N, C-alpha and C positions, 0 to 999 in steps of 0.2 A: 632586683633579685630574680634570677632565672632558675626555676626548679623543674627539671623534666619529670613528668609523672605519666606513666603509661604511654610514652611516646608523644605526649602533648607538652609543649613548652609553655609554661605559665609565666607571664611577666607582670610583676606587681609595680605599677606606675601610677601616675596621677590620672584622675578621671577626665573625661572629655569636657564636662561643664565646669567652668571657673566661675566663682561668685561674681555678680555684677559689681560695678565700682563701689556702690554703696555698701556692699557686703564684704569688701576686701579686708576689713578689720577683723573678720571672723574666718581665719584660714581653716582649710579642711584638716581636721585632726585625724580622721579615720577614712582615708580614701578607699573606695571599693576595689576589690581585686579585679584587674582587667587582664586581658590577654593581648599580646603583640600590639601594644598601644603606645602612641606617642602624642604628646600635646604641646602646644606652644603656650607656656604659662604667662607670657606677656600679653596675651590677647584674651579678653573675656569671651566665653563661648555662649552661643545662643541656642542653636540646635545641634546636639552632639551627633557625630557620625556613628555608624553602626559598630557594634562588636562584630568583627569580621567572621563570617561563616562561610566555609568552603562550599562551592557549588560545582556541579557538573556543567561544563560550558555548553553541553548539548541538552540541558534540561528544558523541557517544553514550558513555554509561558502560558498562563491562563488566557492571554489575549494575543492575537496575531499582531505583529509589529504595526500594521496599518491601523489598528484599533487603539493604539496608545494615544493618550492625551499629550499633545506637544506644546512646548513653550516656544513661541515664534519670535519673540523680541530678541534683540541682541543684548548681551550681558556685559557690563563693565565690572570687572573684579576690582574691589577696593584696594587701595594701597596704603601702607603705613608711612610713618615719617622717614623710613629708610628706603622707601620706594619698592617695598616688597608686598606681595599679595597677603592680605589679612586672612589668616586661617582661623576658623572656629575650632578645628580639631583635625586629627589625622589618625587613621587606622591602617591595618594591613592592606585593605582593599581600596580605601577611598580617602580623599581629603575634602573637607567642607570649607568652602570659601565664603567670605562676605562679598555680596555683589549687589549692584543696582541694575535696573533694566532701562534700555533705551529703545525706541521704535526701530524696527529693522529697516535698513536702507537698501536691501537687495530687491531687485525687480522680480515680480512673480511670486513673492512670498505671501503666505496667508496673512490675513489682517492681524494686527498686533494684539497681544493678550490684553485684557482689561486691567492693566496695572499702570502705575506711574513711575517715572524715573526716581521719585523721592522714596519709593518703597525699598526696604532692605530685604534681601533674600539670603537664604542659606543654600548654597549650590554644592551639591554632593557629587564630586567628580572622581573618576577612576584614578587610582594612584599608579596603576600599571596596566599593561595591555590586557592581561587575562582577567582583569576586574570588570571589563565592559559587559560581558554577559550577566555578571552578578547584578550590576546596576539596572540592566535592561529587565531582568526578572523582577526586581523590586519595582521598577516603573510600571510593569504590567500589573503587579499586585495593587499598587496605588491607584492605577486607572480603574481597576475593578472596584476598589473600595469607594472611590469618589463618585461612582455611578449608583450607589446604594442610598436609600433614604436614611436621613439623620446622620450621615457620616461626619458632618461638620462638628458634631458634639463629641466625637470620640477619637478622631485621628488628626494628625498635623495637617494643616492646609497644604495641598499639593497643587502646583501650578502647571506641571507638565515636564516632559522629557526634552532636554535641549540636545538636538542631534549633533551639532558641531562639537560640543564638549563631551557628548555621551554622558550627560549629567542629569541629576534630579534637581528640580527647582522647587524649594520648599519655603514656607513662611519662617521667618526668624522670630522665634518666641523667646523672650529674654530670661525665662526662669525654668529650671528643671526641678522635679520633685526631690532629687538628691540635694541640690543647693538649698531649697526651702527647708528640708528636714534638718540639715546642719545648722541653718540659721535659727530655727526654732529651738534646737537643742542648746544653742549658745544663750538664747534669751531665757530659757528655762533655768539655766544655772544661776541667774541673777534674781529669780523669784524666791519667795519663802519656801524652802524645801519641805517643810512640814505640811504645807497646804497642797503642794502639787506633786509630791514624789510618787504617788500611786496613780497618777494620770498620764496619758500620752503627752508628749512635750508640747503639742499644739492645743491641748485641752480636749476634754471628752466630746463635746458637741462638734467641734471642728473635725476631729478624727473620724467620728461616725459618718459625718456628711461626706468627707473625702472617701471613706471606704465604700459608701453607697455609690458614689459617682464612678469610682474605679471598677467596682463589680458590675455596674450597669454597662460600662464601656466594654468590659470583657464579654459580658453576656451578648452584647450587640455583635462583637466580632465573631463569637462562636455560633450564635443562633441565626443572625441575619446574614452575615457575610460567609458563614460556613468555613472559617479559617482558624487555624491555630497560630498564635503570634510567634512563639518559640523562643523569645528572649526577653521576658518581662523582668524589669528591675527598676529601681528609682531613677537611674540614668536614662532610661528609655521612656520616661513619662515627662511631658512638659506641662506647665501650668499657665493657663490663659486667664487673665483677670475677668471676673464677672461682678455683678452687682449683688450677689448673694451676701446676706449678713451672717451666715454660719461659716462655711468655708468659702472664702471669696475668690476661688479659682475654679476653673474647669479643666480637669486633667485630660490630656490627649496623648495617645500612644504614637511613638515614632519607631523607626528601624524595623522594617518588614523584610529584612534579608533572609531570615530563617523561617518565614511563614510557609505553612503547608496546609493543604485542604483537609478538612475533617472527613474521614471516610468510614465506611461500615467496617465492622470487625473482621470480616473475611476478605476485605480488599487488600491488595498488596501495599506495603508501605512505600510512601514517596520519600526516598532517601536522596533524591537528586538536589533538593533545595537546602539541606542542612546536614551538618556533621558535627562531631564534637571536637573540631579543630580549635574551637575556642568556647569558653563557657565562663560563667561568673558564679562560683559558689559564694554564699549559701543560697543564692536565688535559683539555682538549677535543681530540678526535682531529683531526688536520690536515685530513682530508677534510671534516669538519664546518665547520672554519674557512674552507676554500676555497669552501664553498657558502653563504657569508654572504648573497649576493644572490639565492640560489635559493629559491623558495617550496616547491618539491617536494622536501622533504628531511625526514628523521627520523633520530634516533639508531638505531644498529644494535648487534647483539651484538658486532661487531668494534670499534665505537667504544667500547663499554663496556670491552672488553679493554684497549684502549689507555689509557683513563682510569685503570683500576686499575693498570696498569704504571707510569704516571707517578706515581700515588700512592705506589707502592712505592719509587720512586726518591726521592721527597720524604722518605719515612719513613727510608730508609737514610742519607741525607745530613743530615737534620735541617733542611733548608731548604725551607720551604713554597712559595717562589717558584721553586725550582730554578735559575733564572738571576738570582740576587739581585744580582749585581754589574753587571747591565745596566739601562739605562733602560727605561721601560715600552714604548715603541714597538719597541725592539729585541727585547724579550722576546716581543712579539706576533709579530714576524717569525720568530723562532726557533721559536715554537709552530706556526707554519704549516708549518715544515719539521720536523714532529714525528718523522719517522722517524730523525732524527739526535739524538734527545733524549738518548741515552746519552753521545754525544760532547760535546754541549753541557753536560750535567751534569758530566762529567768535567773540563771546562775551568773550572768554577766553583770557588769558595773551598773547598768540601767535596768536590770531585771525587775526591780520593784514597780516599774511602770506597767508590768503585765501581771497583776495579782491573780492568785488562783481563783478560778470561777468568776473573774471579772469580765466585763463586756468585751475587752480585747481578746481574751482567751476564747470566749464563746463565739466570736466572729471567726477566729483563725482555726480553731481546733478541727472542725469537720473538713477543712481544706488541706490538711497536712497528714492525714492518716496514711499508714504505710502502704496499703493496697490501693493502687491508683484507681481501680474500678469502684472502690468504695468511697472515693472522695465526693464531696458535695458538687452538684452541678451548678453552673452559674445562675440558672433561673431560681433554684432552691436557695442558693447563697444570697441572692438579691432579696428574696423574701425574708430570710433570716436577719440580715443586717437592718432591715426596716423594722423588725419586731424587737430587736435587742434594746 
């Protein structure tokens, strides 16, 4: 379905992440709204490609090209039974392929990366020529992030920039938060509803531990890296298994195509890295939706906080649309009034999982206030979630 809104064409199609083979019996009932998105439903996705964000091809990178981390092994793109390249997903700017590494055979090349041919990678390659600076900018961001302490706990493993393909080489992590949420929602339907109907679909302890880990990750991105993610949603969070007995996964952020630096209030906006050429309501902050026609705009730390709060509501209810019983246009109007997101969610089919004054509401409420300047900071938010 294509609906032009304020000059932006929104396409409602399938999400990038397809459930793993063991999860195919639970089809996605409520796929998230995506823009300009195509997927190959025959192939399970590992790391989803970005939601495409337009960039200025002359945008300055935070690192000079010679400072990028490079992937120096050759890559073998995996083929399916029809001898076609296996794609994990496709967007306006990029295609993500399944690949394996092999040592480079070219003379004079740097030593091979410390990987083995048995390892599976997600290779994010440009879909068209003008996408190359987009991926180079993201490579610069990932290079910067991987040089910071404790990055392993919060972002997808990044192995470097492949020059020949002009591609990002990333770890292939088999589970997204979107897929996990829908699986948990399906499992919750088979439990005794009288016992669990007022709890998050994955259970209260698991939800709170996940919320703490996600907020800690965003706090790291804001306070340590000094960056705004710009496109937080369940599809842009992957889950890596851990030995935790509460929430047995470690969430990591992916898709840094819309990332901008956090600047002082009087600094000029960096609008070269992101625009509203694509967005995903209701995870987009309402002030960003209100600025659809404004060229002088960029995501902020406060808009990131809102997006993560909306993500937590989706995780608690098991509904990736949040307003799944509404038509598309009405969902967009509700997203524009995002400060009412808790009430809107509570009026939905799974709204009983966000009871009034319950711990889910107490975690989310200070992060979705109407005035962005009054939203809780990530440091304060992390303290709150530990005390709830």
